[in-house]
N, C-alpha and C positions, 0 to 999 in steps of 0.2 A: 519442601515441598509449601509452605506457607509463602515463602520467599517467590517461589516460580506463579503461585495466585497473584497475589501482588505485582510482579511487573507485568503479568500478565491484563488484569484490571487496568494497573495506569498508564501503559502504552494504549491499549482500547480506547482509554478514555482519553486519551491526549489524538488519536487517531479519527475517532469519532469527530472531535472539534474541530479538526483540519478537513475533512471530509466535508464538511458544513463549511468549512470557509473557502477552500477549494472550488464547492460548487455556486457563491456566489461572485468569485471570481473570475469564476468563465462564462457567465453568464455577463458577465460588465465589459471584460478584454477581449472577449471571442466569440459575441453573438453568432457568428454562422456558425461555429464548431457547435455552442450549446440547441441551435436550432435541429440539428440533427438528430436532438433525440427526441422529436415531436414523432418521428417516424413509428409505422406499428409492430417495429422487429424490438421495440424495447419496449415491456409492461412494469408500470413501476404502481400499478396499481392493483386494488386487494391482498392476499393473505400474503401475498410474495414481495411486498413493499417493506414489512420488517427485516427481511431479509439484505437487506441495504443499512440498517441499525446492527445488526450482528455483526456482519463483514469484519469492521475496523476486530474487533475482539479476536474470530478464528484468526485472522492473520498476524497479531501478536501474539494468540498462545504458542502459532507453530512458530513464530520466530522466536519467542522465548526458549523455546527447544532445541531449538539451529543457535543461538548462543549459547545456550548453558552446551552445549553438546561440541562446540567449534572454538567458542573466544579465545583460546590459547592460539589459536592460528592469527590472531589482528595482536597487532603490537603499535605502539606509538601512545599522544593520550588520546584519551574517550572521545573526542570526537574525531579523530583521526579512525579508528576502530569502529565506531558508529556509521563510518561514511565507506571505508573500505566494508562491512558486512552488507550494504546496502546494496552497491553495485556489484558483488559476490553474487547478493539473493536475485537482483536484476538481468545478471549476463544468465544466473543457473533457468531461473526459473519465470521471472517477465518478459522475457525476450524471447523465447521460444513458444511461451504460451501467447505471446503478443502475433507474433509469425504465421502460426497454424492458425490463431483467428481471421488476420489481414484475409492469406489467402483461403479458406474456408468460410468466408461470410461477405454481405456485401457493406463494407462498412467505410467508407473516407481514410484515407491510406493518414489525414492528419488528425484523424478521432484516434488511432490505434496507437499514434506516436502518441498525442498527449495523455492515456489509459500509460504506456508506456512510463514515460516522467513519471506521471500522479504514483504509477507502484513502486518508482524507486526510490523516490523521493520516503512516500511510506517508509520503506526498508531503512531507509537513513532514515529516519528520524524515531524510529525504533531503537536501531541497533547503540545510534545515541542517548538514548533513554538508558538502554539495558547496561550499556560501558559505564554508568553516570552508577545505574542502582548495583551492579554487579560485576565491578572491575574481577 
């Protein structure tokens, strides 16, 4: 249990740092995409703002459980196993979620694609961390 907690906290902290970096990169490299976040449909004020900072830890603990349960199915060097886990997560969870989100909300395709890529990259990063810490 202690190793599970350590993995979740380490991966969550790395993802939180990655979230900040990605936020600045989107603003710098894709200003038109970042401008879409000024739409009133996005609410980053008040009590809900803390949820943004908790998300990396929720994701990392969920993926820690996934890794513990299915790591025996991934083979090869640690970096490949991490990539494979991230792609599986992207196919099984992120792609369907982005599909329904795009079909149900008034958001641009570019924004949804950026969320899809971001989610898959997060899972790959966590997969590599878990494959290294807990082969």
